[in-house]
C-alpha positions as CSV (number, residue, x, y, z in Angstrom):
1,M,22.2,-24.8,-84.0
2,T,22.9,-21.3,-84.7
3,L,24.2,-20.3,-88.0
4,K,27.2,-18.1,-87.5
5,P,27.2,-15.1,-89.6
6,R,29.9,-14.3,-91.9
7,F,31.9,-10.9,-91.0
8,I,35.2,-9.1,-91.6
9,L,37.9,-9.2,-88.9
10,A,39.3,-5.9,-88.4
11,S,42.6,-7.3,-86.9
12,A,46.0,-8.5,-88.0
13,S,46.3,-10.6,-84.8
14,P,47.3,-14.3,-85.5
15,R,45.9,-15.1,-82.0
16,R,42.2,-13.7,-82.7
17,R,42.2,-15.3,-86.2
18,Q,43.0,-18.8,-84.6
19,L,40.4,-18.4,-82.0
20,L,37.8,-17.6,-84.7
21,I,38.9,-20.4,-86.8
22,D,38.8,-22.9,-84.2
23,A,35.5,-21.8,-83.1
24,G,34.2,-22.4,-86.7
25,Y,33.7,-18.7,-88.0
26,D,33.7,-17.8,-91.5
27,F,35.4,-14.3,-91.9
28,E,38.0,-12.5,-93.9
29,V,40.5,-10.5,-92.5
30,D,41.1,-6.5,-93.2
31,P,43.0,-5.1,-90.5
32,S,42.2,-1.6,-89.5
33,E,46.0,-0.2,-89.4
34,I,44.7,2.8,-87.1
35,D,47.2,4.2,-84.6
36,E,47.0,3.0,-81.4
37,P,48.2,5.7,-79.0
38,E,49.6,5.1,-75.4
39,P,47.0,5.9,-72.9
40,Q,47.1,9.2,-71.2
41,P,48.1,8.8,-67.4
42,G,44.8,7.9,-65.3
43,A,43.0,6.8,-68.4
44,D,40.3,4.2,-67.9
45,A,41.4,0.8,-69.1
46,L,37.6,-0.1,-69.9
47,F,37.1,3.2,-72.0
48,Y,40.4,3.0,-73.5
49,A,39.9,-0.6,-75.0
50,A,36.3,0.2,-76.2
51,D,37.5,3.3,-78.1
52,L,40.2,1.6,-79.7
53,A,37.7,-1.2,-80.8
54,W,35.2,1.0,-81.9
55,R,37.7,3.2,-84.0
56,K,39.3,0.0,-85.6
57,A,35.6,-0.9,-86.8
58,V,34.9,2.6,-88.1
59,S,38.1,2.8,-90.0
60,V,37.3,-0.5,-92.0
61,A,33.8,0.4,-92.1
62,K,34.7,3.7,-93.9
63,R,37.1,1.7,-96.1
64,R,34.5,-1.1,-97.0
65,G,31.2,0.8,-97.1
66,T,29.5,-2.4,-96.5
67,G,29.5,-5.4,-94.4
68,L,29.7,-6.7,-90.8
69,I,33.0,-5.7,-89.3
70,L,34.3,-7.4,-86.1
71,A,37.0,-5.3,-84.1
72,A,38.8,-5.8,-80.7
73,D,41.4,-4.5,-78.6
74,T,42.9,-6.1,-75.5
75,V,44.7,-4.4,-72.5
76,G,46.0,-5.6,-69.1
77,S,45.5,-3.4,-66.1
78,V,47.0,-3.3,-62.4
79,D,45.7,-1.1,-60.1
80,G,44.1,1.1,-62.5
81,L,47.4,1.4,-64.9
82,I,46.9,0.1,-68.3
83,L,49.3,-2.3,-69.7
84,N,49.2,-2.0,-73.5
85,K,51.6,-3.8,-75.8
86,P,55.3,-3.1,-74.7
87,V,57.3,-0.9,-76.8
88,D,60.3,-2.8,-76.2
89,R,62.3,-5.0,-73.9
90,A,62.7,-2.7,-71.1
91,D,59.0,-1.7,-71.2
92,A,58.1,-5.3,-71.3
93,D,60.4,-6.0,-68.0
94,R,58.5,-3.2,-66.2
95,M,55.0,-4.7,-67.2
96,I,56.1,-8.2,-65.8
97,R,57.6,-6.7,-62.6
98,L,54.5,-4.8,-62.1
99,Q,52.3,-8.1,-62.5
100,E,54.7,-10.6,-60.5
101,G,53.0,-12.0,-57.3
102,R,49.6,-10.4,-57.7
103,E,46.5,-10.5,-60.1
104,S,46.1,-8.5,-63.0
105,D,42.8,-7.7,-65.1
106,V,42.7,-8.3,-68.8
107,L,40.0,-6.4,-70.7
108,T,38.8,-7.0,-74.1
109,A,36.6,-4.8,-75.8
110,I,34.7,-5.8,-78.8
111,C,32.7,-3.9,-81.6
112,L,30.6,-5.4,-84.3
113,F,29.8,-2.8,-86.7
114,R,27.3,-2.9,-89.8
115,A,28.9,-0.7,-92.2
116,D,26.2,-0.1,-94.8
117,R,23.5,0.8,-92.0
118,W,26.3,2.6,-89.8
119,E,24.9,0.6,-86.8
120,W,27.1,-1.1,-84.2
121,V,27.1,-2.9,-80.7
122,G,30.0,-3.2,-78.5
123,A,30.8,-5.0,-75.1
124,V,33.9,-5.5,-72.8
125,E,34.9,-8.7,-71.0
126,T,37.3,-8.8,-68.1
127,S,39.2,-11.7,-66.9
128,V,41.8,-11.9,-64.1
129,V,45.1,-13.7,-64.3
130,K,47.6,-14.4,-61.3
131,F,51.2,-14.2,-61.9
132,R,53.7,-16.0,-59.5
133,K,57.0,-14.3,-58.5
134,L,59.7,-14.9,-61.1
135,R,63.6,-15.7,-60.1
136,E,65.8,-13.4,-61.9
137,G,67.0,-16.0,-64.3
138,E,63.3,-17.0,-65.5
139,R,62.6,-13.2,-66.4
140,E,65.6,-13.0,-68.3
141,A,64.7,-15.8,-70.1
142,F,61.4,-14.9,-70.8
143,L,62.4,-11.6,-72.0
144,D,65.1,-13.1,-74.3
145,S,62.4,-15.4,-75.9
146,N,60.7,-12.2,-77.1
147,H,57.2,-14.0,-76.4
148,W,56.2,-10.5,-75.0
149,I,56.3,-8.7,-78.4
150,G,52.9,-7.7,-79.4
151,K,51.1,-8.8,-76.4
152,A,49.2,-6.7,-73.8
153,G,50.6,-6.9,-70.4
154,A,53.9,-8.4,-72.1
155,Y,52.7,-12.1,-71.8
156,G,50.6,-14.6,-73.9
157,L,48.8,-17.3,-72.1
158,Q,48.4,-19.2,-75.2
159,D,52.2,-19.6,-75.0
160,N,52.0,-21.8,-71.8
161,D,54.1,-19.2,-69.8
162,P,54.6,-21.1,-66.7
163,F,54.1,-18.2,-64.4
164,I,50.7,-17.2,-65.4
165,S,47.4,-18.9,-64.4
166,I,43.7,-17.8,-64.8
167,S,41.8,-16.6,-61.6
168,R,38.7,-16.0,-63.0
169,G,37.1,-15.5,-66.4
170,S,37.4,-16.5,-69.9
171,Y,40.6,-17.9,-71.5
172,S,39.7,-16.8,-75.2
173,N,39.1,-13.2,-73.6
174,I,42.7,-13.5,-72.1
175,V,44.2,-14.6,-75.7
176,G,42.2,-11.5,-77.1
177,L,38.7,-12.3,-78.2
178,P,35.9,-13.3,-75.7
179,L,34.1,-16.0,-77.7
180,E,31.3,-16.6,-75.2
181,R,30.7,-12.9,-75.3
182,L,30.7,-12.7,-79.3
183,E,28.5,-15.6,-79.4
184,A,25.9,-13.9,-77.0
185,I,26.1,-10.7,-78.8
186,F,25.4,-12.8,-82.3
187,R,22.4,-14.4,-80.8
188,E,21.0,-11.1,-78.9
189,H,21.7,-8.9,-82.1
190,R,20.6,-10.9,-85.2
191,G,19.3,-7.9,-86.8
192,L,22.8,-6.3,-86.9
193,T,24.2,-9.5,-88.4
194,S,21.7,-9.8,-91.3
């Protein structure tokens, strides 16, 4: 049995917290509170997510000065177009319509950062979800529910949204933190965690 290291979660996401609690991790929460700018047109989703995860970790590392920090960022992507968190209902509607009847990528970048040694390791996990076509009334009901608020791609698999299913990849990655990849990083980089 692998001993799970204690760390600082640089995120205010209740979904990430719940995933970590359910997986038995010991952590405290200290959100980074960095600005998360909208991606530039043509930006690469993998680089965008990885850069934000790293910046979140560095922000908390500078503030804390010591400890192991875990930061993450999740984005959706359709045909190379990054789908971040919607800014309003119209933006959520645009994102849902873009994804209907097709597959959409979900990328979560994670960064583990050892603040006292200024050492870090990162990874990006990709999963694929399938959207079915929605009827107009369904789409309006979903938008009225506000379940899209604060969620990359304007949906939450954990909310049992009936129009989304996993095609490939990790459930926890789609929710916002790839637990399988995190466990592998802890195993492969034990020096970082001690």
